[in-house]
Wavefront OBJ file of the C-alpha trace (Angstrom):
o trace
v 0.014 0.023 0.017
v 2.885 2.402 0.610
v 3.956 2.081 -2.992
v 0.463 3.182 -4.096
v 0.809 6.332 -1.898
v 4.292 7.032 -3.241
v 3.105 6.542 -6.822
v 0.140 8.810 -6.227
v 2.356 11.550 -4.854
v 4.762 11.427 -7.711
v 2.041 11.734 -10.339
v 0.482 14.793 -8.749
v 2.052 18.088 -9.866
v 3.779 20.068 -7.171
v 2.341 23.383 -6.185
v 4.109 26.152 -8.112
v 6.368 28.443 -6.179
v 5.501 32.125 -5.867
v 7.448 34.234 -8.319
v 6.954 37.550 -6.539
v 7.109 38.315 -2.797
v 4.885 40.683 -0.911
v 7.669 43.182 -0.926
v 7.840 42.964 -4.680
v 4.180 43.828 -4.960
v 4.715 46.901 -2.846
v 7.677 48.050 -4.976
v 5.695 47.528 -8.147
v 2.792 49.522 -6.682
v 5.095 52.403 -5.768
v 6.610 52.364 -9.291
v 3.133 52.407 -10.856
v 2.056 55.226 -8.607
v 5.012 57.282 -9.841
v 4.312 56.339 -13.493
v 0.680 57.334 -13.068
v 1.862 60.913 -12.475
v 3.817 60.770 -15.767
v 0.920 59.416 -17.851
v -1.982 61.068 -16.024
v -3.359 62.658 -19.248
v -2.831 59.622 -21.484
v -5.603 57.135 -22.348
v -3.505 54.310 -20.866
v -3.572 55.878 -17.420
v -6.856 54.150 -16.635
v -5.208 50.774 -17.146
v -2.365 51.629 -14.836
v -4.751 53.052 -12.256
v -6.743 49.830 -12.276
v -3.528 47.809 -11.918
v -2.422 49.977 -9.028
v -5.692 49.282 -7.177
v -5.565 45.544 -7.871
v -2.044 45.388 -6.496
v -3.288 47.192 -3.331
v -5.751 44.353 -2.731
v -2.922 41.802 -2.834
v -0.713 43.394 -0.161
l 1 2 3 4 5 6 7 8 9 10 11 12 13 14 15 16 17 18 19 20 21 22 23 24 25 26 27 28 29 30 31 32 33 34 35 36 37 38 39 40 41 42 43 44 45 46 47 48 49 50 51 52 53 54 55 56 57 58 59
């Protein structure tokens, strides 16, 4: 029975590791806040604003 458990574990994919840390999200959020000041009158500013707020919900 232990071989069945071992076989079952090896066939299941491992949980992916996080690529970004919580500190990374905060750094990205600060960078986007700065960039929002640069592109505030551009049409793409809305997309960056939405991204800024989504990142705020993560951290």
